[in-house]
C-alpha positions in Angstrom: -16.1 -14.3 -15.0 -17.5 -11.5 -12.9 -16.1 -8.0 -13.0 -16.7 -5.1 -10.6 -15.3 -1.6 -11.3 -14.8 1.2 -8.8 -13.1 4.5 -8.9 -10.8 5.0 -5.9 -9.2 8.4 -5.9 -7.2 8.6 -9.2 -7.1 4.8 -9.6 -9.6 2.5 -11.1 -10.2 -0.8 -9.2 -11.1 -3.9 -11.2 -12.2 -6.9 -9.1 -12.3 -10.2 -10.9 -14.1 -13.4 -9.9 -14.6 -16.8 -11.5 -12.5 -18.1 -14.4 -10.2 -15.9 -16.6 -9.6 -18.1 -19.6 -9.8 -18.1 -23.4 -13.6 -17.6 -23.3 -13.5 -14.7 -20.9 -10.2 -12.9 -21.7 -11.7 -10.9 -24.6 -14.3 -9.5 -22.2 -11.5 -8.4 -19.8 -9.6 -6.9 -22.8 -12.6 -4.7 -23.6 -13.2 -3.6 -20.0 -9.6 -2.7 -19.3 -9.3 -1.1 -22.8 -12.3 1.1 -21.8 -10.7 2.0 -18.5 -7.5 3.0 -20.2 -9.3 5.1 -22.8 -11.6 6.9 -20.3 -9.4 7.4 -17.3 -5.9 8.7 -16.8 -5.0 7.1 -13.5 -3.5 3.8 -12.5 -5.4 0.5 -12.6 -5.6 -2.0 -9.7 -6.8 -5.5 -10.5 -7.9 -7.6 -7.5 -7.4 -11.2 -8.4 -8.6 -12.8 -5.1 -11.9 -14.1 -6.6 -10.3 -16.0 -9.5 -10.7 -19.7 -9.3 -8.7 -20.3 -12.5 -6.6 -18.3 -14.9 -5.3 -19.7 -18.1 -2.7 -18.4 -20.5 -5.2 -16.2 -22.3 -6.0 -14.4 -19.0 -2.3 -13.9 -18.3 -1.9 -12.5 -21.9 -4.7 -10.0 -21.2 -3.1 -8.7 -18.1 0.3 -8.6 -19.7 -1.2 -6.6 -22.6 -2.9 -4.2 -20.2 0.4 -3.7 -18.3 2.2 -2.9 -21.6 -0.5 -0.5 -22.7 -0.5 1.4 -19.4 3.3 1.5 -19.2 3.4 3.0 -22.7 1.4 6.0 -21.5 3.2 6.4 -18.2 0.5 4.7 -16.1 0.7 1.8 -13.7 -1.1 -1.6 -13.4 -1.1 -3.1 -9.9 -2.1 -6.8 -9.5 -3.2 -7.7 -5.9 -4.4 -10.6 -3.9 -3.7 -13.4 -6.4 -4.2 -17.0 -5.3 -0.9 -18.8 -5.4 -1.5 -20.6 -8.7 -2.5 -17.4 -10.4 0.6 -15.6 -8.9 2.9 -18.3 -10.2 1.4 -18.0 -13.7 1.8 -14.3 -13.7 5.4 -14.6 -12.5 6.1 -16.9 -15.5 5.0 -14.2 -17.9 6.9 -11.5 -16.0 4.2 -9.8 -14.0 4.6 -9.1 -10.3 1.7 -9.4 -7.9 1.9 -6.7 -5.2 0.1 -8.7 -2.6 -0.5 -12.5 -2.7 -3.0 -14.4 -0.7 -1.6 -17.2 1.5 
């Protein structure tokens, strides 16, 4: 999995690439946990570079959504490939924009 971080105004952008699975989800948990601790804005996760996302990846994003919601902040998921968007919908997460 590759991760790129960028600050855009009051939001932090997290761009993911590769596979988000049981091996890489703990890395994402740490990265997003750090963003939550160090910033007070929303978090946008660009999923367009993901080739695969398993249940562990979906759990990581759901956990981040819950953590941010608890402190009045927002998690936006954008540009998910269709298979990733379907998995996220199953766990109750909505993708703002979906790739065709």
